[in-house]
N, C-alpha and C positions, 0 to 999 in steps of 0.2 A: 683375904680374897684369893680365890683360886687363880692361878696363872692360866692364860690362854694357851692351850696346847697346840702343837703343830700338826697333830694327826688324831683322827677319831679313835685310833687303837688305844690311846692313853686313857680312855674312859672305861676300859675293861668291858666293852660291849660284847654281846654274843657274836660269834664268828659270822652267823647269817646276817646280822645287822651291818657289820663291817663290809661284808661282801655286797650287800644291797646298796650301801652308800657309794662304794666303788663303781658299781654298775650305773648309778645315776649321776656319776661324775663329781661326787663330793669326797674330798680327801682332807682338806684343811678346814677346821671349824672357824666360823666367824667369831667375833668378840663375844656377842651375846650367847652363842652356843658354848664357847669355851668356859664362860663364867657360870652359866646356869645349869647345864646338863648334869654336872656332878651332883648338885643339890637335888635336882629332880629325881635322879636315880636313887638317892637316899630317902626319897619319900617326903621331902620337905615341901611346904608351900612356898611359892616364889611369885614375885612381881617383877616383870621385866619391862623396863622402859627404854625403847630404842626406836629409831626411825624406820619407816617402810624400806624394805630391801636389805635389812640387816640380818636376815636369816631366822626370823622369829618362828616361822612355821615348823622348820625342822628342829628348832630348839625343843619343842614339845613332842614332835612326831618320833624323833629318834628314841628317847627314853620310853615313850608309850609302847612302841613296837618291841623294844628290848624287854619290857616287863609283862607284855600281854600273855595271858594264859590261853593259848590257842585252843586247847581242848575244852575250855570252859565256855559253853554256849549261852552266855548271858551278857547283858550290857555292862561293860567294864569302863568305858570312856565316853564322856559327852563333851563335845566341843561346840560352843556357841559363837556365832559371828554375826555382826549386825546387818549384813547384806547377802542377798542370794548369790551374787557373783563371787563374793569372798568364800561363801560356803562351797560353791562349785570348785573354786581353786584349791581349797584345802582337801576336799574329797578327791580331786584329781591327784594331788600330791600323795595322799595316803594310799590310794590304790596303786599308784606307781611304785611306792615303797614296798607295799605288800607283794606286788608282782615280782619285784626285784629280789625279795627274800624267798620267793617260791612258796609263799604261804597261801595256798589255795583255800584253806579252811577258814581264814579270817573273813568275817562278814563286816562290811562297811555300809552304812545307810546314810543317805542325805535327805533331810526333812526341812523343806523351806515353804514359805507361803506362796500361794499361786499355783501349787501343784495338787494332784488328786489325793485329797486327804483320805477318802474312803478306801482307796487302793492301799495306802500306807497302813491304815487300820487293819485291813485283811492280812497284810504281810506280817504285821506285828503279832497278830493273833496266832499265826503259825510258828513264828520264831522271833527272838530278839536279836538285833545286830550287836556285835561286840563293840564296835566303834560307831557312835552316832554323831553326825555333824549336821548343823542346821542353824536356822534363824530362831531367835528366842520365842517369837510368837507361836510358830508351828510346834516347836518342841514342847512348850508349855501346854498347848492344846492336847497333845498326845499323852502327856503325863497326867493332865487333869482328868481325861476320860479313862485313865487306868490301863490303856493298852501298851504304853511305853513304860517298862519297869525300870525305875532308876534306883531302887533300893539296893541294888548290887554294884552300883558304880563305885569305882575306886579312885578315879581321877576325873576332875572337871577342868576344862580349859575355857577361859573367857578371853577370846581374841578381840583385838581392837576395842578395848574397854571404854576408851574415851568416846569413840564413835558410837558405841552402844548407848552410852549416856546421852550423847547429843541427839540421837534418834528416838529417845524415849523408851528404850527397851530394858532399862535396868530393873524395873519391877518384875518383868517376866523372868529375867535371869535370877532374881532374888527368889521367886517362887520355885524355879527348877532346883536351885541349890538347896532350898529348904526341904525338898522332898528326898534328898540324898542322905546317906549315912553320916553320922557325926565324925567318923574318922576319915572323912573325905580329904584327898589331896587336891588342893585348888591352885591352879596356875593362871595368872592374870598377865596379859601382855597388852601394852598400850604405847602409843607414840608420845602422848602427853599424860599428865597425872592431875586432872582437875580436882579441886577440893571436894566437890560433890560426890566424887567416887570413893572417898576415904571411909565413910560409914559402912559401905558394902565390904570393903577390904577388912575392916576391923571386925565385922560380924562373922565372916566366913574363913578368914585366914588365921592360922595359928602360928604366931611368931615367924612371919614369912621372911624369906631372904629377899631383900629389895636390891635390885641392881639397875642402875641407870648407865646406859652405854652411850657416852657422848659421841657424836659423829666426828671423825677426824677432820673432815671438811664439811661445811654445811651443804655445799653443792659438790657432787663428785667431779673429780678432775677430768672425767671423760665428757663432761657437758660444757659446751660453749654457751655462756649465759649472757644474752643480749638485752639491752634496754633501748626502746625506741619511743620517742615522743610523737604522738599523733598530731601535735600542734593544733591547727584548726580543722584538720581533715576528719571525715567520718571514719570511725573505726572499721566499719564494714569494708570501706574502700581500701584501707591500709592492709587489712587481712587478705583481701583479694590480691593486692599487689604482692604481698609476701608469698602467697601460694604460687603466683605466677613466676616470681623470680626464683624461688627456692626449689620448686618442683619436688616436694617431699615424697619419700617412700611411703610414710604413714604419718599424718599429722594429727595430734590430739589437741583440740582447741577448748580451753576452759572458759566458761562464763560464770559469773557470780550468782545468777538466778536462773531458774528453769524457764522463766519468761524470756530472758535474754538469750538463752540457749536455743529456744524454739525460733525466735526472731532471726538469729544469726544463721541457723541451719536453713531456714526458709530463703534467706537472701542468697546464700551460697548455692542453693539448688537452682534458683532463678538464673544464676550465672553459669549453670551447666556442671556444677560439681556434684559428685555422688557422695552424699553426706549421711552418716549414721548419727543418731542422737542417743545419749544416755542421761536421763534425768528422771525425777520422781513422777512425772506424768506419763511415763511409758509403762503400759500394762505389763505384768510379770511375764506372760507368755511371749509378748513382743520383745521384751528385754532379753529373754533367753535366745530368741531367734536372731536378734541384732548382734548379741555377743558372739554367737556361733559364726555369724557372717564376718564379723571383725577378725576373729581368730583365723578364719579361712582367707583373710586378706581380700574380701570382696569389696571393702571400702578403703579408700585412700585418705578420707577425712572423717574425723569423729569429733562431734561437739558434745561436751559433757559438763555437768556440774560437779562440785567437789564431793558431796556426800554420796552421789551415785557412783562416782568413779574411783573414790579413794580405795587403795589397796588392790584394785584390779590390775592384773599383770597382762598387758597387751603386748605381745612380742613384736619387735621390729619398729617401735615408735622412733622415727628419725627426728621429729620436731614436735616440741610442745609450744603452743602459743597461748599466752595469757591475755584474754580480752581486756583485762585490767588487774589491778592489785586485788587479791582476794580480801573479803571482809574479815575473815579470821586469818591472821598472818601465818599461823603454823601450817595452813594449807598450801602456802607458797612452796615449801620444800617438798610436800607430797606431790604437787603438780609437776614441778621441774624434775623430780625423781622418776617420772614415768619414762624418760628417755635416758640414754647413756647407761643402760643396764648391761650387766654381764660383760663388762669390759669394752662394750661397743661405744662408739662416739655418738653424740647427739647434740642438738641445738635447742635451747630454750629461749623463747622471745617474749618479753613482757612489754605490752603497750600501756602507755599512760598519757593522760592529758597534763598540760602544764600546771593546772590547779591541784594535781595529785602528787606534787613533789614531796609533800610531807609524808604521804603513805610510802613513797619510794624510800625516803630516808629511814622510815621505821624498819623496812625490810633490810636495808643496808646495816642497820644497828644490830640485826640478828647475826651478822657476820657474812652476809651474802655480798659478793662482789660482782658488779656488772661491767660488761663492755658496752660503752655507749655507741649506738649506731644511728644511722639515718638512711632513709630511702631517697636517693637522688639520681636523676637521669636513668631510672630503671635498674639501679644497682644498690647494694647494701654498702654503705661507706662508714668509716670510723668518724666519731665525734670526739675531739680531743678533750674538751671540757664542757660538759653540758650546763654547768652552773654559769659559766661565763656567757654561753650562748643565750641562756634564759635571761640573763641580766641585760644583754644587748637588745634582745627582743622587747623586754619590758620597757627599756629606756626609749627605744625607737617608737614604740606604739603610743607614747605620750604625745607625739607630734603628728600632724597630718602629713601624708606622703610628700606633697610638694614642698613642705617646709624642711624635710630632712636635708635637702640639698643646701639650704641656707645655713643649717647648722654645720654641715661638713665643710662649707666654704669659709666658715668663721676663722679669722686669723688669730694668732696667739695673743696679739694686743687688741683687746676689744674696743672698737670705736664707740664713742658716746652715742647713746640712743639705739644701740644694736638690739638689746633685749626688748625695748619699747616697740621697735619696728616689727619684731616677730609677734609680739602680743597683739598689736593692731592688725597684723595680717590674719592671725587666727580669728580675731573678732569679726573682721570683714567676711571671712570665709563662712563662718557660722551664721552670720546674718543672711548671707546669700542662700545658704542651704535652707534656712527657715522660710525665706520668701518662695523658693522653689517648691517646698513642701506645701505651703499655703495655696499656691497657684494650682498644684495638682489636686488638692482637696476640693477647691472651688470647682475645677473642671469636672471632677467626679460627681459632685453634687448636682451640677447643671445637667450632666448626662442622665443622672437618675431621675431628676424632675421631668426632663423631656420624655423619658421612657414611661413615666407614670401617667403623663397626659396624652400620650399617643394612643 
């Protein structure tokens, strides 16, 4: 296993690449870069499994630009990614790298769904881009019509492969890879490695170098990770309280479904908050406009779903709020990792109901450590032991409020008949409640009969 080097110079990269890395502020490789860049430079197929924020993008961009034949004006690299936003991010990083190298001749094209396909066709009929970045569906369309020539491609990158599988795009990626040369170098990057992905890897990768980079800590130490029980309160009210107390610079609020995201965004708008939405029901053109507005800090609050927001790098996120435990537990780390980036501090807050304690325990079993908090008197306060608190609540709730005092006054030596008196008191109270309910029902029926005969 190659050791992680302490400077990019140890990879024997071209001077222009080293200079470009210095210009964009990269000097020391991350773990995934240190372990995989040497193999990619040798032309090997690789599979890199590491979490978001580990430096995967430059793990493939650095060797791609180092090996690119600048004077060869044909498609040499194709990079697929499952979302338009991720494609835009990689395109931005690639152009930044190219500009830093002073490579004005390098042509980079972004092809994603929801954009003007005919315009892209006309461009491709004039010339092929050397580096193509895009979503699988649009790239497949362009290859299928014959305007995008991929028979000259030397390297194919499948970014966020597990998300590509989840969103149902693996068939399109399969088609694209099948149209490329047999001696293709294939680079696959993924946060997780589902079993359903393995047939694709076996089909297109030749004795790949597999590298799993475990996170040193599941949650970065720059993130304050809080857990708050909503108890019997409405989650919308709790989120409004949090926003009022914390006054975030930029809050990213995650919902488990697009329906819940829309509902929460609507509620917050009614309370006067300027909220952006990122979920599957937002049209492509609108999503691009919203993302641009978020990047320009036009919004202080963003409500999003996991698949729509995964991998999106929104700078300046000071707070992440989980509306609940995600259905897919691996998304928890992706959510929380949206804050506390680039050495900056951040706060992640997860809301849960008492009946979701098992889901919280499953997250903790992943190695996630929470600080237990509560909202009290308009402040965020520590909770020493949430399990003890839940136990007390569960015990107390078994008794009616007026009986709690009787229990508290109970002496160490129980007098004969004490339990029987409590039992009889509960019985009398419930009988009284039933009588009151019956009287209310009868009154309601009389009113209704009177209204029908008037």
